[in-house]
N, C-alpha and C positions, 0 to 999 in steps of 0.2 A: 504494499499500499504506500502511496505517495501523497503528499499534500502540497499543492501549489499555493504558497503563502501570500502570493501577490499577483493578481491578474485582473485587468480591466476589461472584463467580459462584456460590459455595457458600451465599450468604445465604438465610435461611429464607424471605424474601419471594419467592424464586424457586421454591420447592418442589423439584419433580423436573424443572424445565424447563431446567436447565443446558445440556444437549445442544442443545436447540432454540435457545436463545439464542446459543450459540456459533456454531451453523450460520448463524443469521440474520445475525450480525455478519460472518461470513466472506463471505456474499453481498453485504455492503455494503463489502467490501474491507478489513475489519479482519483483517489477516493473523495478528496475535498479540494475545493477552490475557494480561496478568500478574495472577495471582490470589494475593494475600498472605494468609497465615494471620492469625488474631487472638488465638488462645490454644491451649493444648496440646491441647484437645479436637478441634480441627479440622486438626491437622497431617496426619493421614492423609487426610482429605477432600480438601484442596486438591491433595495429591500424586496422589490417585486421579483427580481431574478432569483434571489435566495428562497423566496416563497414557492416559486414554481420549479426550480431545478433541484433535484435531490442531493446533488453533491456540492452545492454552493452555500456559502455564508457571506456576511457583509459587515463592513465597517462604515462609520459616518465621520466625515471630516472635510476640511477646506484645504486643498492642495496649494502649495506655494506658487505654482504657475497660474492659479486662479485668483490670487490675492489682488492683483491689480484692479479687478472689477468687483472685488468683495466689498461689502458694506458692514457696518457695525450691526445692523439688524440681522445679518446672516449668522452671527454668533449666537444671538438669542434663538434663532431658528434652529440652530444645531443643538443647543442645549434642550430645547423642547422636543426635538426629534429623538434625542438620545433618551430622554426620560420616558417617552412612549415606547421606544424600542426595547427597554429593559425587560418587558414581558415577552419579547420575541426571542425564542431560543436560537434563532439563526443570526442574531446580532452579537458580534464578537469584540467590538472596541471602537476606538477613535482613530480615524485614518482615512485618507492619507494626509498627514500633516507634516510640517518641517520647514526647511529653509533651503533655497536654491540660489547659490552665489556664482552660478556658472552662466545662466542665461543673461546676455548683456543688459536687456531692459529691466532686469530684476535687481541689478547691482548699483543703481543710483542710490545716494544716500537716502532720499525719501522712501524709495521702494524697499531698501533693506530694512528701514525702521518699521515700515508697514508689515513686512514679512514676519519680523520679530514680534510685533504686537499680535498678529493673529496666531502665531505659533504659541506664544505664552498664554494667550487667552484659552486656547484649545487644550493646552496642558492643564490649565485650571479646571476645565470641564472634566477631563480624564480623571483628575485627582478627586473632584467633587463626587464622581460616580464610581470610583475605584475601578477604573477601566484601563486595560493596556492600550498602548498607542502603536500605530504603524507609522514610521518615520521616513520621510523623503530626505536623503542625505546626499547633497551634491556641493562639494567644496565648502561645506559648512559644519564639519564635525565638531570643531571646537566651540562654536557658538551654540549648537544644539546641546552639547554636554554642559556648558555653562548654565543654561536655564534648567536642564534636567536635575542638576545638583541643587538648584534653588527651589524647584517645584517638583517635589518627589511624587512620582507615579509608580504604578505597580510593575512596570517594565513594558516589554513588547518586542517589536522587530525593527531594527535598523535596515531598511530595504535597500538593495542594490549597494551594499557597502563597498567602498573603495578608499579606505583611509589607511593610516599607519597601524602598526602592531600596537603601539601604545594607545591610540584612540580606540582601537577594537577592544582592548582590554578594559578601557574606561567604560564603554558601553556595557560590556558583559558584567562589570562590577555593579552596574545600576540595574541589573535584571533584564538586560536586553540580549536577544540573539541577533545574528547577523545574516542577511539574505544574500544568497549567491545564485546566479542564474546564467543567462545567455552570455554575458561578458567573459565568464570564466572559461568558456569553450574556445576562446581565441588564444593561440599559442603566444601571441605578442603581449597579452594581458599579464605581464609577469608578476606585478604586485598583487593582483586579485588571486592569481593561481597560488602565489606563495602564501597568502593569508589562508586560502582554502585548504592548503596542505598542513600548515602548522598550527592553526587554531584547534582547540579541543572540539571534537565532533558534537558534543552536547551544546556548543555555542553557535551551530550552523543550521539555517533552514534553507530549503530550496524554493525557488520562485521562477516564474517566467516573465513577469511584467508585461505579459501579452496585452496588446499587439506590439509593444516596444521591445528593445534590447533582444533582438533575434539572435539565436545562436549561430555559430560560424557556418553551419551547413544550410542555414536559410537566409543569411544576410545578403542584401538588404531587404529581404521579404518580410511579410507580416508574421509575427510570432503568434503561437497558439498554446493553449495549456497542454495539449497532447505531446508537446516537445519535452515535457518534464522528465520522462524516463531517460531519454538520451543525455539531458543535462546531468541527471543523477549518475549516469554511467560515467561521465567525464569526471565527476567528483570522485567516484569510487576508483577510477584509474589513477588520478592524482594522488590520492592518499594510500593506494595500494591496499584497499579494504574491499571486502565483498559488497556487491551491489545491495544484497538483502539487508546487510548491516546498515548501509548508508540510508536506505529507504526507511527502515524501522526507527533509526535513531533521529533522523531529521523530522520524521512525522511526530514522534514523541516530543521533540523540542517544541514544535508548533503547539501541541496540546498543552504543554507546560506554560507557555507565555501568553497563549489565548485560551484561558481555562473554560470559557463558555463553549468554545469549539471542542475542547477536550472532553466536556460532558457529552457532547454529540458523538464523539468518536468511541466513547465507552458504552454508549447505549446499545 
């Protein structure tokens, strides 16, 4: 059994094919798919996918790429949506939230400050409801960690991690696991592959980030959750461990940091 800990199954690139893609993934032993929201306009959509597709769960949050058009009212909308979602067993946490200091239009002083504000306010919502978070981490590791140390949450996933060993250890010490996916499959991704090899396996989860971050054999095509077994096989080869061991431990890791999903996995 495998768990895709990060997949935007509601993305426009997939059109109306979400059901077929989820089924195809299930046929490839992807038992669960975590679908994070990106802004207030798709809260209902990710919840609907989880309600209708047997191998999907969802998170709610405002992605840093959507912060430019976000408004203060959307934070209240998120808080209200989270409060309602607590009765939904398919709701697993707050995400995708975080900081992006790579995209040029997000790196102006004003936009950096707005990103930080929305990130901090969403951490507070996670703390208020004792929920894990799914973090967008792009050239922003130290700033993310700064606020995580100040606003204690129950942990979560640092998605698409590509930081230093020291930064990885800092996230792990705060109760986070690190997401590895398609980027790891490129032989030139030396730092990511080094991290995937040297970090303890209980600190790693697998993901596709579909439709993005296509693995080497698909690049530059559209990624799908059915690619997860081949991504897992790359991790197994890098670490010199059996694929079954990789699948079992990474799935257990998701269950540990997303305990609401863990409850479903034990049912």
